[in-house]
C-alpha positions as CSV (number, residue, x, y, z in Angstrom):
1,M,6.8,-24.4,-8.9
2,Q,5.5,-21.2,-10.5
3,N,8.0,-19.5,-12.9
4,S,8.9,-16.1,-11.5
5,S,8.6,-14.7,-15.1
6,N,4.9,-15.3,-14.9
7,T,2.4,-14.4,-12.2
8,Y,-1.3,-13.9,-11.7
9,I,-2.6,-10.3,-11.8
10,K,-6.1,-9.5,-10.7
11,E,-6.5,-6.3,-12.8
12,I,-4.7,-3.5,-14.6
13,F,-6.5,-0.2,-14.9
14,S,-6.1,3.5,-15.0
15,S,-7.8,5.7,-12.3
16,I,-7.3,8.4,-9.7
17,Q,-5.3,7.6,-6.6
18,G,-7.9,7.7,-3.8
19,E,-5.7,7.2,-0.8
20,G,-2.7,8.7,0.9
21,I,-0.7,11.9,0.3
22,F,-0.9,11.6,-3.5
23,V,-4.7,11.5,-3.6
24,G,-6.1,12.9,-6.8
25,Q,-3.1,11.9,-8.9
26,K,-3.6,9.7,-12.0
27,H,-2.1,6.2,-11.6
28,I,-2.0,3.0,-13.5
29,F,-2.9,0.3,-11.0
30,V,-1.5,-3.2,-11.2
31,R,-3.3,-5.4,-8.6
32,F,-1.6,-8.6,-7.5
33,C,-3.5,-11.6,-6.2
34,K,-1.4,-12.8,-3.2
35,C,-1.7,-11.6,0.3
36,N,-0.1,-12.7,3.6
37,L,-2.8,-11.1,5.7
38,A,-6.6,-11.5,6.1
39,C,-7.9,-8.1,7.2
40,K,-11.6,-8.4,8.1
41,F,-12.4,-5.2,6.2
42,C,-10.8,-6.4,2.9
43,D,-13.2,-6.6,0.0
44,T,-10.8,-7.7,-2.7
45,D,-11.3,-11.0,-4.6
46,F,-7.9,-12.7,-4.8
47,D,-9.1,-16.0,-6.4
48,I,-6.7,-16.7,-9.3
49,K,-9.7,-18.2,-11.1
50,N,-10.8,-14.6,-11.6
51,A,-7.3,-13.4,-12.5
52,K,-5.0,-13.6,-15.6
53,K,-1.4,-14.9,-15.8
54,Y,1.1,-12.4,-17.3
55,S,4.7,-12.7,-18.3
56,I,7.0,-9.7,-17.7
57,D,7.0,-9.0,-21.4
58,E,3.2,-9.0,-21.6
59,L,2.9,-6.7,-18.6
60,Y,5.4,-4.2,-20.2
61,G,3.4,-4.3,-23.5
62,I,0.2,-3.3,-21.6
63,L,1.8,-0.6,-19.4
64,K,4.1,1.2,-21.8
65,P,1.5,3.0,-23.9
66,L,-0.8,3.9,-21.0
67,N,-1.1,7.6,-20.3
68,S,0.1,8.1,-16.7
69,E,3.4,9.0,-15.1
70,V,2.9,6.6,-12.2
71,I,2.5,2.8,-11.9
72,S,0.9,1.8,-8.6
73,L,1.8,-1.8,-7.5
74,T,-1.0,-2.9,-5.2
75,G,-2.9,-5.9,-4.0
76,G,-3.0,-7.9,-1.9
77,E,0.6,-7.6,-1.2
78,P,2.8,-7.0,-4.3
79,L,6.0,-8.0,-2.5
80,L,4.8,-11.6,-2.4
81,D,5.5,-11.5,-6.1
82,V,9.0,-10.1,-5.6
83,D,10.8,-12.4,-8.0
84,F,8.4,-11.5,-10.8
85,L,8.8,-7.8,-9.9
86,D,12.5,-8.1,-9.7
87,E,12.8,-9.5,-13.2
88,F,10.2,-7.0,-14.6
89,L,11.7,-3.9,-13.0
90,K,15.3,-4.8,-13.9
91,K,14.4,-5.2,-17.5
92,Y,11.7,-2.5,-18.0
93,K,11.9,0.2,-15.3
94,N,14.0,2.6,-17.5
95,K,12.1,1.8,-20.6
96,L,8.7,2.5,-19.0
97,N,9.9,6.0,-17.9
98,K,7.3,6.0,-15.2
99,K,7.5,6.3,-11.4
100,V,6.9,3.1,-9.4
101,Y,4.6,3.5,-6.5
102,L,4.4,0.5,-4.1
103,E,1.4,0.0,-1.8
104,T,2.4,-2.5,0.9
105,N,1.4,-3.8,4.3
106,G,4.9,-3.1,5.5
107,V,6.1,-6.5,6.9
108,C,7.9,-8.2,3.9
109,F,11.2,-6.3,4.5
110,E,13.4,-9.1,3.1
111,E,11.5,-9.0,-0.1
112,L,11.7,-5.2,-0.2
113,K,15.5,-5.4,-0.2
114,K,15.4,-7.1,-3.6
115,I,13.5,-4.3,-5.5
116,I,14.1,-1.1,-3.4
117,D,16.4,0.3,-6.0
118,Y,13.6,0.3,-8.6
119,V,10.9,1.8,-6.4
120,D,10.3,5.6,-6.2
121,V,7.4,6.0,-3.6
122,I,6.2,3.7,-0.9
123,S,2.8,3.8,0.8
124,M,3.2,1.6,3.8
125,D,0.2,0.5,5.9
126,I,0.4,-0.1,9.6
127,K,-2.3,-2.8,10.2
128,L,-3.9,-2.3,13.6
129,K,-5.5,-5.3,15.3
130,S,-8.5,-3.2,16.3
131,A,-9.4,-2.7,12.6
132,T,-8.0,-5.8,10.9
133,G,-8.8,-8.5,13.5
134,Q,-5.3,-9.9,13.6
135,E,-2.1,-9.1,15.4
136,N,0.3,-6.5,14.0
137,D,4.1,-6.9,14.2
138,F,5.5,-3.4,14.9
139,L,9.0,-4.8,15.0
140,K,8.6,-6.0,11.4
141,N,7.1,-2.6,10.5
142,E,10.2,-0.9,11.8
143,E,12.6,-3.2,9.9
144,F,10.6,-2.4,6.8
145,I,10.9,1.3,7.4
146,K,14.7,1.1,7.8
147,I,14.9,-0.1,4.2
148,A,12.0,1.8,2.8
149,Q,13.1,5.2,4.1
150,K,15.8,5.2,1.4
151,K,12.9,6.3,-0.9
152,E,9.9,8.6,-0.6
153,L,7.9,6.9,2.2
154,F,4.8,7.7,4.1
155,L,2.7,5.6,6.6
156,K,-1.0,5.0,6.4
157,V,-3.2,3.5,9.1
158,V,-6.9,2.4,8.7
159,F,-8.8,2.9,11.9
160,D,-12.3,2.5,13.3
161,E,-14.1,3.2,16.6
162,N,-12.2,0.3,18.3
163,I,-8.8,1.8,18.0
164,L,-6.7,1.6,21.2
165,D,-4.6,4.3,22.8
166,E,-1.7,1.8,22.8
167,E,-2.0,1.4,19.0
168,I,-2.0,5.2,18.6
169,E,1.1,5.4,20.8
170,K,3.1,2.8,18.9
171,T,2.1,4.2,15.5
172,C,3.1,7.7,16.4
173,F,6.3,6.5,17.9
174,L,7.3,4.9,14.6
175,A,6.3,7.9,12.5
176,K,8.1,10.3,14.8
177,K,11.2,8.2,15.1
178,Y,11.7,8.3,11.3
179,N,10.1,11.7,10.7
180,L,7.4,10.2,8.3
181,K,4.1,11.6,7.2
182,L,1.3,9.7,8.8
183,V,-2.1,9.4,7.0
184,L,-5.2,8.4,9.0
185,Q,-7.8,6.7,7.0
186,P,-11.3,5.9,8.5
187,K,-12.4,2.4,7.7
188,M,-15.2,2.4,5.1
189,P,-18.1,2.6,5.3
190,I,-17.6,5.1,8.1
191,S,-19.4,4.0,11.2
192,K,-21.8,6.4,13.0
193,E,-20.2,5.3,16.3
194,I,-16.7,6.6,15.4
195,D,-15.6,10.0,16.7
196,I,-13.1,10.8,13.9
197,E,-12.2,14.3,15.3
198,N,-11.4,12.9,18.7
199,I,-9.2,10.1,17.3
200,F,-7.4,12.6,15.1
201,E,-6.7,14.8,18.1
202,K,-5.3,11.9,20.0
203,F,-2.8,11.3,17.1
204,Y,-2.1,15.0,16.7
205,S,-1.3,15.4,20.4
206,K,1.5,12.9,20.0
207,Y,2.7,13.7,16.5
208,H,1.9,16.8,14.3
209,N,2.9,15.4,10.9
210,V,-0.4,13.7,10.5
211,F,-3.2,13.9,7.9
212,L,-6.8,12.7,7.9
213,I,-7.6,11.5,4.4
214,P,-10.6,9.1,3.7
215,Q,-10.8,6.9,0.6
216,T,-11.8,9.6,-1.8
217,H,-12.4,7.2,-4.7
218,K,-15.2,5.6,-2.7
219,F,-17.0,9.0,-2.5
220,L,-16.4,9.7,-6.2
221,N,-17.5,6.2,-7.2
222,L,-14.2,5.5,-8.9
223,A,-12.4,2.2,-9.2
């Protein structure tokens, strides 16, 4: 059994946040290897053969001197490494003196409970079947939100031309129920078949606290 004090990390790098309401802000990205989903648009290589194993002390040593006020935990799904993160954040969160920004697919709510006290901002995806190719569990999404709303939280949804009115309805219901900002992100590369303005209007007709923000780092050729 893998020691929770060590885990595989795909990459650690400094770049500009390209997604969500903090787009344009400098972040240090820590990309974890595990994922519990298999979205058809995902282009990330999670093979641990191409990753490096880190201890919590090694990770701290790398992150501490880096020049950024925010550490973005991303993946994959960072919460699948919750035991590692729990140990790391308990020991080093205060010493790092940086905000912790969690990027998550919003279903691992039991895992979130373990580290919620150490997280500052949560970017939670709602994975639509029309875009990902697999069923989404809105009930798990809501359980996740109930815990995550204790911190700064916003929702993000990747969509394409196949989005269903039912998916728009359910997504807006959740965002409105908990008064959360909702970021719409067209799937990249953007299809010529997609009517982005029409889809935005469908969301906006049901919920006004909605933003259309594409993956800006892709346009800028950033990591």
